[in-house]
Each structure stands twice: as C-alpha cells, then as structure tokens.
Residue frames relative to the residue before (quaternion, step in Angstrom):
aa qw qx qy qz dx dy dz
M 1.0000 0.0000 0.0000 0.0000 0.00 0.00 0.00
K 0.6433 0.5259 -0.3139 0.4593 3.54 0.99 -0.87
Y 0.6334 0.5441 -0.3133 0.4524 3.57 1.06 -0.84
K 0.6636 0.5067 -0.3039 0.4588 3.63 0.95 -0.87
S 0.6760 0.4825 -0.3113 0.4618 3.61 0.88 -0.80
K 0.6121 0.5231 -0.3556 0.4746 3.60 1.11 -0.58
N 0.6519 0.5103 -0.3120 0.4661 3.59 0.99 -0.83
I 0.6439 0.5147 -0.3188 0.4677 3.57 0.96 -0.85
L 0.6545 0.5047 -0.3026 0.4748 3.55 0.96 -0.88
L 0.6549 0.5125 -0.3055 0.4639 3.58 0.96 -0.88
Y 0.6765 0.4802 -0.2924 0.4756 3.60 0.90 -0.91
S 0.6295 0.5284 -0.3334 0.4618 3.59 1.01 -0.73
A 0.6600 0.4969 -0.3019 0.4757 3.55 0.93 -0.90
L 0.6410 0.5250 -0.3171 0.4615 3.56 1.01 -0.82
L 0.6559 0.5057 -0.3100 0.4669 3.60 0.94 -0.83
V 0.6341 0.5147 -0.3271 0.4753 3.58 0.97 -0.83
F 0.6478 0.5208 -0.3114 0.4605 3.58 0.95 -0.88
I 0.6741 0.4982 -0.2965 0.4577 3.58 0.85 -0.97
F 0.7042 0.4618 -0.2777 0.4624 3.60 0.82 -0.94
S 0.6391 0.5317 -0.3452 0.4354 3.59 1.03 -0.59
F 0.7514 0.3608 -0.2152 0.5089 3.59 1.14 -0.51
S 0.5258 0.6058 -0.4352 0.4088 3.57 1.22 0.03
S 0.1064 -0.7989 0.5911 0.0332 3.52 -1.18 0.50
C 0.4449 -0.6750 0.5156 0.2841 3.53 -1.23 0.41
G 0.6472 -0.5511 0.3191 0.4191 3.59 1.22 0.21
I 0.6139 0.5063 -0.3629 0.4850 3.59 1.21 0.05
Y 0.0906 -0.8078 0.5823 0.0108 3.54 -0.63 1.14
K 0.0386 0.7863 -0.6146 0.0506 3.52 -0.78 1.00
F 0.0435 -0.7755 0.6298 -0.0083 3.51 -0.75 1.10
T 0.0636 -0.7962 0.5998 0.0481 3.55 -0.96 0.76
D 0.2608 0.7692 -0.5308 0.2420 3.53 1.05 0.80
T 0.0009 0.8047 -0.5928 0.0321 3.55 -0.53 1.15
S 0.2690 0.8057 -0.4887 0.1990 3.55 1.19 0.55
S 0.5893 0.5849 -0.3742 0.4130 3.60 1.20 -0.33
I 0.5936 0.5626 -0.3697 0.4409 3.62 1.24 -0.19
D 0.2013 -0.7429 0.6275 0.1180 3.54 -0.86 1.00
Y 0.2452 -0.8285 0.4887 0.1210 3.56 -0.06 1.33
S 0.5571 0.5771 -0.4136 0.4306 3.62 1.19 -0.15
I 0.7237 0.3690 -0.2224 0.5392 3.59 1.20 -0.50
T 0.7849 0.2935 -0.1242 0.5313 3.57 0.88 -1.00
K 0.0334 0.8248 -0.5588 0.0792 3.55 -0.41 1.27
T 0.7885 0.2416 -0.1173 0.5534 3.59 1.09 -0.67
V 0.1252 -0.7816 0.6085 0.0571 3.53 -1.23 0.58
K 0.1528 -0.7405 0.6472 0.0979 3.54 -1.10 0.81
I 0.0951 -0.7942 0.6001 0.0128 3.56 -0.74 1.10
D 0.2545 -0.7944 0.5387 0.1179 3.55 -0.46 1.24
Y 0.6394 -0.5167 0.4271 0.3765 3.51 -1.37 0.36
F 0.3270 -0.7325 0.5656 0.1914 3.59 -0.94 0.92
D 0.2030 -0.8042 0.5517 0.0879 3.57 -0.11 1.31
N 0.3993 -0.7026 0.5342 0.2482 3.57 -1.13 0.62
K 0.0199 0.8151 -0.5744 0.0728 3.57 -0.28 1.31
S 0.3358 0.7502 -0.5081 0.2575 3.57 1.19 0.39
P 0.4812 -0.6550 0.4837 0.3246 3.58 -1.03 0.71
G 0.7721 0.3422 -0.2441 0.4767 3.58 -1.11 0.56
Y 0.8456 -0.1450 0.1331 0.4962 3.53 -1.15 -0.78
K 0.0986 -0.7841 0.6117 0.0354 3.57 -1.03 0.85
N 0.3593 -0.7049 0.5680 0.2267 3.57 -0.81 1.02
P 0.4006 -0.7642 0.4497 0.2309 3.62 -0.55 1.11
Q 0.6943 0.4793 -0.2783 0.4592 3.63 1.17 -0.42
L 0.5587 0.6866 -0.3712 0.2806 3.57 1.11 -0.70
S 0.6503 0.5375 -0.3358 0.4188 3.61 0.81 -0.91
Q 0.7099 0.4590 -0.2670 0.4627 3.57 0.77 -1.03
L 0.6640 0.5076 -0.3096 0.4534 3.59 0.90 -0.91
L 0.6728 0.4928 -0.2970 0.4651 3.59 0.93 -0.90
T 0.6400 0.5212 -0.3258 0.4611 3.59 0.93 -0.86
D 0.6753 0.4984 -0.2951 0.4567 3.59 0.84 -0.96
K 0.6840 0.4943 -0.2880 0.4525 3.58 0.88 -0.95
V 0.6371 0.5085 -0.3294 0.4765 3.62 0.99 -0.76
Q 0.6413 0.5189 -0.3226 0.4641 3.60 0.94 -0.85
Q 0.6646 0.5061 -0.3028 0.4588 3.59 0.89 -0.93
K 0.6733 0.5014 -0.3056 0.4493 3.59 0.88 -0.90
I 0.6703 0.4930 -0.3103 0.4598 3.59 0.86 -0.89
I 0.6761 0.4837 -0.3002 0.4678 3.60 0.92 -0.83
S 0.7225 0.4407 -0.2623 0.4637 3.61 0.93 -0.80
Q 0.7515 0.4076 -0.2157 0.4719 3.63 1.09 -0.61
T 0.7384 0.3096 -0.2143 0.5594 3.61 1.25 -0.11
K 0.5247 -0.6068 0.4899 0.3413 3.55 -1.35 0.04
L 0.4290 0.7205 -0.4509 0.3057 3.58 1.27 0.11
L 0.3125 -0.7276 0.5833 0.1811 3.54 -1.12 0.76
R 0.3837 -0.7347 0.5163 0.2156 3.55 -0.80 1.02
T 0.0213 0.7817 -0.6214 0.0481 3.52 -1.04 0.89
N 0.3731 -0.6935 0.5589 0.2598 3.57 -1.27 0.31
N 0.4308 0.7174 -0.4311 0.3375 3.53 1.36 0.12
D 0.4407 -0.7021 0.4950 0.2602 3.59 -0.89 0.92
N 0.6446 0.5065 -0.3145 0.4786 3.57 1.28 -0.16
A 0.2764 0.7810 -0.5146 0.2209 3.62 1.17 0.48
D 0.5889 -0.5930 0.4233 0.3500 3.57 -1.19 0.57
M 0.7698 0.1076 -0.0653 0.6258 3.57 1.18 -0.60
Q 0.0853 -0.7835 0.6148 0.0298 3.54 -0.93 0.94
I 0.0854 -0.7920 0.6045 0.0099 3.55 -0.77 1.08
S 0.1048 0.7697 -0.6222 0.0967 3.53 -0.77 1.06
G 0.1782 0.7849 -0.5821 0.1156 3.52 -1.27 0.15
Y 0.2300 -0.7616 0.5896 0.1392 3.49 -1.33 -0.12
I 0.5189 -0.5835 0.5149 0.3538 3.52 -1.30 0.41
S 0.1723 -0.8442 0.5061 0.0377 3.55 -0.44 1.26
D 0.7965 0.1421 -0.0679 0.5837 3.58 1.18 -0.42
Y 0.1291 0.7360 -0.6562 0.1052 3.53 -1.06 0.85
S 0.2802 0.7936 -0.4748 0.2574 3.53 0.34 1.28
V 0.2733 -0.7484 0.5879 0.1400 3.53 -1.22 0.64
T 0.0061 0.7696 -0.6380 0.0241 3.53 -1.02 0.92
T 0.5169 -0.5915 0.5043 0.3586 3.55 -1.27 0.29
S 0.1377 -0.8243 0.5457 0.0622 3.58 -0.79 0.96
A 0.7936 0.0878 -0.0779 0.5970 3.61 1.22 -0.23
I 0.1511 -0.7745 0.6112 0.0619 3.50 -1.08 0.84
S 0.0261 -0.7781 0.6275 -0.0141 3.54 -1.01 0.92
S 0.8387 -0.0200 -0.0336 0.5431 3.58 -0.74 1.07
T 0.6809 -0.5296 0.2529 0.4381 3.57 0.91 1.03
Q 0.6557 0.4330 -0.3391 0.5173 3.60 1.19 0.45
A 0.5580 -0.5825 0.4615 0.3692 3.55 -1.17 0.56
S 0.1431 -0.7934 0.5864 0.0787 3.57 -0.90 0.92
T 0.7874 0.1238 -0.0650 0.6003 3.55 1.17 -0.55
N 0.1701 -0.7548 0.6261 0.0965 3.53 -1.05 0.85
R 0.2376 -0.7625 0.5871 0.1321 3.54 -1.22 0.52
L 0.1966 -0.7473 0.6283 0.0905 3.52 -0.87 1.10
T 0.0969 -0.7868 0.6087 0.0325 3.57 -0.73 1.08
V 0.0745 -0.7873 0.6120 -0.0029 3.53 -0.84 1.07
G 0.0540 -0.8112 0.5821 -0.0109 3.55 -0.76 1.08
V 0.1298 -0.7749 0.6156 0.0607 3.54 -1.16 0.71
H 0.2151 -0.7459 0.6187 0.1210 3.56 -0.97 0.94
L 0.1334 -0.8138 0.5651 0.0255 3.58 -0.75 1.11
I 0.0958 -0.7418 0.6604 0.0669 3.53 -1.24 0.65
V 0.0283 -0.8078 0.5874 -0.0406 3.57 -0.64 1.17
K 0.0616 -0.7786 0.6245 0.0025 3.55 -0.78 1.11
T 0.0337 -0.7907 0.6112 0.0071 3.55 -0.92 0.91
K 0.4355 -0.6652 0.5413 0.2735 3.52 -1.18 0.65
P 0.5899 -0.0391 -0.7943 -0.1400 1.68 -2.33 0.70
D 0.6389 0.5818 -0.3355 0.3752 3.63 1.10 -0.47
N 0.2563 -0.8063 0.4891 0.2121 3.62 1.23 -0.46
E 0.3313 0.7372 -0.5124 0.2903 3.56 1.19 0.56
A 0.3435 -0.7472 0.5362 0.1904 3.56 -0.88 0.98
K 0.1185 -0.7451 0.6530 0.0656 3.53 -1.01 0.93
T 0.1753 -0.7897 0.5801 0.0954 3.55 -0.94 0.86
Y 0.0691 -0.7771 0.6256 0.0019 3.52 -1.13 0.79
D 0.1628 -0.7484 0.6301 0.1278 3.52 -1.22 0.53
V 0.0905 -0.7760 0.6242 0.0005 3.52 -0.92 1.04
S 0.0348 0.8053 -0.5891 0.0577 3.56 -0.90 0.91
R 0.0431 -0.7786 0.6260 0.0044 3.56 -1.10 0.75
S 0.2189 -0.7582 0.6004 0.1292 3.54 -1.17 0.65
F 0.1103 -0.7846 0.6100 0.0148 3.53 -1.10 0.83
D 0.2553 -0.7879 0.5467 0.1234 3.56 -0.65 1.14
F 0.0448 0.7788 -0.6250 0.0293 3.54 -1.16 0.68
S 0.6531 -0.5367 0.3738 0.3817 3.55 -1.23 0.52
A 0.4794 -0.6720 0.4902 0.2800 3.56 -1.01 0.85
N 0.5538 0.6019 -0.3896 0.4233 3.59 1.26 -0.17
L 0.6635 0.4823 -0.2948 0.4903 3.58 1.27 -0.32
S 0.4410 -0.6305 0.5543 0.3175 3.54 -1.17 0.56
L 0.6640 -0.4897 0.3645 0.4317 3.58 -1.22 0.31
Q 0.6578 0.5115 -0.3160 0.4538 3.61 0.92 -0.83
E 0.6397 0.5021 -0.3290 0.4800 3.61 1.02 -0.71
A 0.6584 0.5043 -0.3071 0.4668 3.60 0.94 -0.85
E 0.6237 0.5464 -0.3394 0.4442 3.59 1.00 -0.78
G 0.5957 0.5891 -0.3556 0.4143 3.57 1.06 -0.71
T 0.7476 0.3608 -0.2097 0.5167 3.57 1.01 -0.76
L 0.7282 0.4664 -0.2421 0.4401 3.60 1.10 -0.62
L 0.5212 0.7003 -0.4083 0.2668 3.60 1.09 -0.62
T 0.6521 0.5069 -0.3224 0.4624 3.61 0.90 -0.84
Q 0.6648 0.4936 -0.2934 0.4777 3.58 0.96 -0.87
I 0.6216 0.5443 -0.3363 0.4520 3.60 0.97 -0.82
V 0.6962 0.4735 -0.2739 0.4649 3.56 0.78 -1.06
S 0.6673 0.5106 -0.3021 0.4502 3.60 0.89 -0.91
N 0.6996 0.4697 -0.2774 0.4615 3.60 0.81 -0.97
L 0.6660 0.4870 -0.3108 0.4719 3.59 0.94 -0.82
T 0.6141 0.5440 -0.3463 0.4550 3.58 1.04 -0.74
D 0.6592 0.4940 -0.3070 0.4766 3.59 0.90 -0.89
D 0.6669 0.5041 -0.3054 0.4559 3.58 0.92 -0.88
I 0.6401 0.5149 -0.3191 0.4725 3.59 0.98 -0.84
F 0.6577 0.5097 -0.3073 0.4617 3.58 0.86 -0.96
N 0.6868 0.4829 -0.2850 0.4625 3.57 0.84 -0.97
R 0.6481 0.5272 -0.3204 0.4466 3.58 0.97 -0.79
I 0.6984 0.4591 -0.2715 0.4772 3.57 0.96 -0.83
F 0.8318 0.3026 -0.1210 0.4494 3.57 0.69 -1.06
S 0.7428 0.3994 -0.2414 0.4801 3.62 1.08 -0.47
N 0.3421 -0.7847 0.4607 0.2347 3.57 1.30 -0.02
W 0.3777 0.7158 -0.5126 0.2866 3.59 0.83 0.91
C-alpha cells in the first residue's frame, strides 16, 4: 500500500511538472524591467507606414500602430505624447509583406506562407542614440485561398503576434 501511494504521488508530481512547462506555442513576455522610469516617462509612437514592396494590406498600418500604442500604454507606466521631445520615440515601418509557397502536395502548392516584417527605430533619452530592430513573423494558409481571403482570417493574428514581438523586442531586450 505504501508503495502504491508513493507511485501515485510521484506520477502526480510528474504530471504537474509536465503541465507547468508545456505550452501551446504562444509566448508572451511583459518584462519591462529595462525601462528606467526615473529617466523615461513619456513615449511618442509614430505611425507604422507600409513600405513593403508589392502588395500592401490597406488596414495593416493603422491596426498595427493602434495595437502597439495600446499595448505600450497598458503594459508600461509610460505616458503617450505626440511631442517630439518625448523621452522615448518609437518609429518604424512595415518592411515586408510577401507570400511564398511553403508546402507542395501532388506537384501543387498546398500551403502558402505570408511573411510580415517590421523595421523599428527606438530613440531614448538622454543620449538619443537610435537602436534599430527587425521583427518578422510568418503565417501559413491554404493555397486554395486567395491572399485577400487569407487576410480575412489572419489579420487579427498578424497584428496581435507582431505587436507582442515588437513590445518584447523593445522592452525585454530579447
């Protein structure tokens, strides 16, 4: 009896351990410890223009800009301003919006991949040195769908994932 209860306890502990470290593949970090709030109090977030070559999603720039602004304001103590003298200035543009074939089945494309990239420029006071970052994400969709049809289902995910990546890149130094 003692042996069975030890095994049950061991298996229970093992299951708790496994489930605590398992993930569904979505990573969200909100570590803003890199911000020195004694120096950095305000942030100016510019519009992310779509400068990608070729096709441009007409909604992406505005949606991404709005979502990044909301995340920074809700996840940090920074106050948003339109003043060019802000303690932190974030600007950038959508640098890539391209579709490639990612899987072939029976000599036909079965899956396409939309890759969206954003180039960021972050200036912080007191030195006003510009740091640049590039963030990119890929999104697979059925080759039976047109790009516009795929965007209808992917746009929310694109904006959400890129927003998280931008935030993490700027504030978590990953």
